[in-house]
N, C-alpha and C positions, 0 to 999 in steps of 0.2 A: 480472796482469790487463791485457789489452790492449783495454780498453773504458773509456769514462767511468764514474766511480763511480755517477753517477745520470743518467738520461735522462728528461726530462719532455716529453710530447707534449700540446699544447694545441690543441683545435679552435677555430677562429674563432667569434666571436659571431654572433648571428642576422643574416643578410644580408637585404637588401630582396627578393631573389628568393624566399627562404624564406617571408617574410611574405606576398608575393603568391601564392605557391603554396598556402599554407594557406587564404588567403581564397578562392582559386579552387576548391579541393576542397569548401569549405563552401557554395559558391554554387549555388542552384537552377538558375541559367542553365547552369552547367557540367554539372550532372547531366542537364539536357535535351540538352546537346551530346553527352555520353557515350551517352545513349539513342539519339540520332539516328545516331551512328556505328555502334552495334550493329546497327541495322536497315538502315542505308544506308552500309556501310563505304567504298564507292567515291565517295560524294558525288554520286550521280546526281540527287538531288532538290535543288531550289533551297533548300528549308528547311535542309537540312544545310549547304550551302555558305554560307548566310547566317549560321548559327550559328558556323561556323568563322571568318568575318570578324569577327563580334562578339567572340568569345572572344579572338582575336588582338589586337584593339584594346583591349578592356577589361583584359586581364591581360598584355599584352605589355610588354616593356621594351626601350627603344632604347639599351641599354648593352652593350658587349662584356663577356663573362664576367669577364676580369681586372679590370675597373673597377667591378664590382658593390660598392656601399657597404653599410654596416650600417644597420639600422633606427635611427632617432634615439634610441630608448630603450635601446639595447643597452649604452651606456656605464654608466648608473647602475643598470640592472636586472641586468646580467650581468657586465660586465667588472670594474668597480671592486670589487664584492663578491668576485669570484673572486680578484683580486689580494690583497685583505686576508686572505682565507682561506688562500691559498697562503703568505703571509708568516708565518702562524702554524705551518705544518707543514713548510715547505721552507726550505732554505738559499738564499741568493742565488746565482744561477747564475754560472758563469764565462763562459759564452758563450750566445748565443741565435741560432738559425737561424729566419728568417722567410720564408714564401712571398712572392713579389713581388705577389701579388694584393691589391687594395686592402682587401678585408675582413680579411685577415690583418695587413696593415700597421696598419690602424686598431685592431685588437684589441691589437696590441703597444703602440701609443701609449696606449691606455686602461689597459692593465696598469701602465704607468709612472706614470700619474696616480694609480692606486690604491695603488701601492707605489713611491714616488719613488726609492728606492735603486736600482731597476732602471735608472735613467737612466745609471748608471755602467758598465753591463755591455757587453762587446763584442758587437756585433750583426752578423750576416751575412745579407744577402738572397740566397736561393738558389733558382734556378728548378727544381732537381731535386725540390723538395717542393711544387711547384704542384699544383693539382687535376688529376684525370684529364681529358684532352681529349675533347670530344664532337663535334668536327668541325662539320658544318653544322647539327647538332641544336641547337647553342647559339643559333641564330637563332630558335628556336621556344619555348624555355623550358618545353616540355611534351611528353612523349613521344607522347601521343595526337595532338597536332597534327603532330609530326614524321612519324609513321607514316601520317597521312592524306595528306601530300604525298609520302611515299616508301613506298608500300605494298609495293614489292618488298623492303624491308628487314625486313618482319615475320617472314618465314620464317627468315632467318639469326639474327635476334635471339632467336627462340623456340628455335632449334636450339642456338645457342652459349651462350645465357644471359647474365646480367649479367657474368659473369667473363670470358668469351671473345669477346664481341661487340665489334666496332669500328665506330663510326659513320663513315659516309663523309666524305670531306673533311678528313682529318687526325685522326680519332679514335684513341683508345688503348684497348687491352684492359688488364685488371688486370695480366697478366704484363708488358706494356709498362711500366706504372708501376713494378712491382717492379724491373725492370732499371735504370731511371734512379735509383731510390732507393739502389741499391748504391753510388752515388757518395757519398751521405750517410754510409752505413755505413763506407765506406773512410776518409772524413775523421774520423769519430768515433774510429775505431780507430788512426789514425796521428797526429792532431793534438790530440786531447782526452782522452788516456788519463788516468784518475784524476781527471778534472774533472767538474763538474756542468754539464749542457747542457740547454737547452730547445729545443723545436722547435714553432713556431706554424704550423699547417698546416690540412689539410682532412680531412673524414671518411674518404674512401676511402684517402687516403694513410696515415692512422693504421692502418686495417685492413690495408693492404698491408704496412706495417712489422711488424705483428703476425705476418703470414705469414713475413716474412723472419727475424724474431728468435725467434719462438716455435714456428714450424712449424705454425700452424693450417691446417686443410684448406680446400679450395675450398668444401665444404659449410658449414663453420663461417663462412667469410667471407660467403657468401650469406645465412646466417641472421642474422649480426650486422648486415648492411647492410639487409636487408628488414624486420626487426622494429624498429618505432619505439621499443620499450622497451630495445633492446640497442645500437642504432647510436650513434656518438658524438654527444653533445648539444652545443648551442652552449656554448662555453667549458668543455666537459668536459675533465678533466685525467686523464692516464694516466701512471703513473710506473714506471720500471724501476730496480732496484738491481742493480749488477753484482757478481759474484764471479769466482772463477778460471775458471768455465765460461761466463761471458758474462752478458748482461743477463737478469734474472728479473723477471717482472711482479709489482709490488707492489700496485698498484690500477689499475683501469680505469674511465675515464669518470666520475670523481668530480665531483659538483656542489658548488660552494661558494657558491651563491646561492639 
C-alpha cells in the first residue's frame, strides 16, 4: 500500500464572506440590483449605477481573500462540536496539512481547542491546498458585480463553464487546481505511507481531490459544486480509507454539529 492508511479532508468553518454573501442574497436591495442588471446590463441608467455603488459599499469587504476570517460564532457552533465528534470516530492523525488561508488556520486552531490532543500532531502549512484563485474577481466578492465591470468576460464564462473558466488577473481553472494538488498526492504517497493524515482546506479543493482520487467527472464536479445540498459544508468531513488499490471513499461531507 503506497498511500496513507486514512486521509481526512476537512472544509474550513463559515467565513465572514459566506455570511455576508448569504445576507446579500436575502436582501431586497440585492434583488432590486439583480432586476436592474437584467433590464439594464450595461449600466446605462443612473439608477443601475447607483445600485451598484450601494451594493459594493453595503456588502463589500476590504480584505484580501487569504486574510478572510471566520464568523465569530463558528468556534462554538461548528468547530468545537466537529472536533468532539471526530474524536469519537477517528484516531488521532499523525500529520495535518493546513491551507495558509486565515479561515483554515483558524479552523485548525479551533479543532485543537475542541480536541486538545491534536496539539501534539505534526502540522504543515501548504500553499498547494489553497483555494482556487479568482484573479481580479476577488475585488468584487460577487460574480454579478464582477461581470458588470467586465462584461466582455460573460461569454467565455458561459462557454467554458465553472470548470474551465479562468478569471483575468491570475485566476485558475479547476484543471489548474488539480495540477498543483498533485504535489500533495506525491507527498502523501512518499512521506506518509500507512499513516493517518488530515487536510484542512477549501470546498473546491476537496472536489478537485475527489476528481484526482476517485475519477469523478466534470459533470459530477459541477453538480456537487452547484447544488447547495451536495457541496462541502462548513466543517464538513470527508474520509478515505486505503487498501492495495489506493484510497477509497468512506464517507463524504459528514456534519458533526
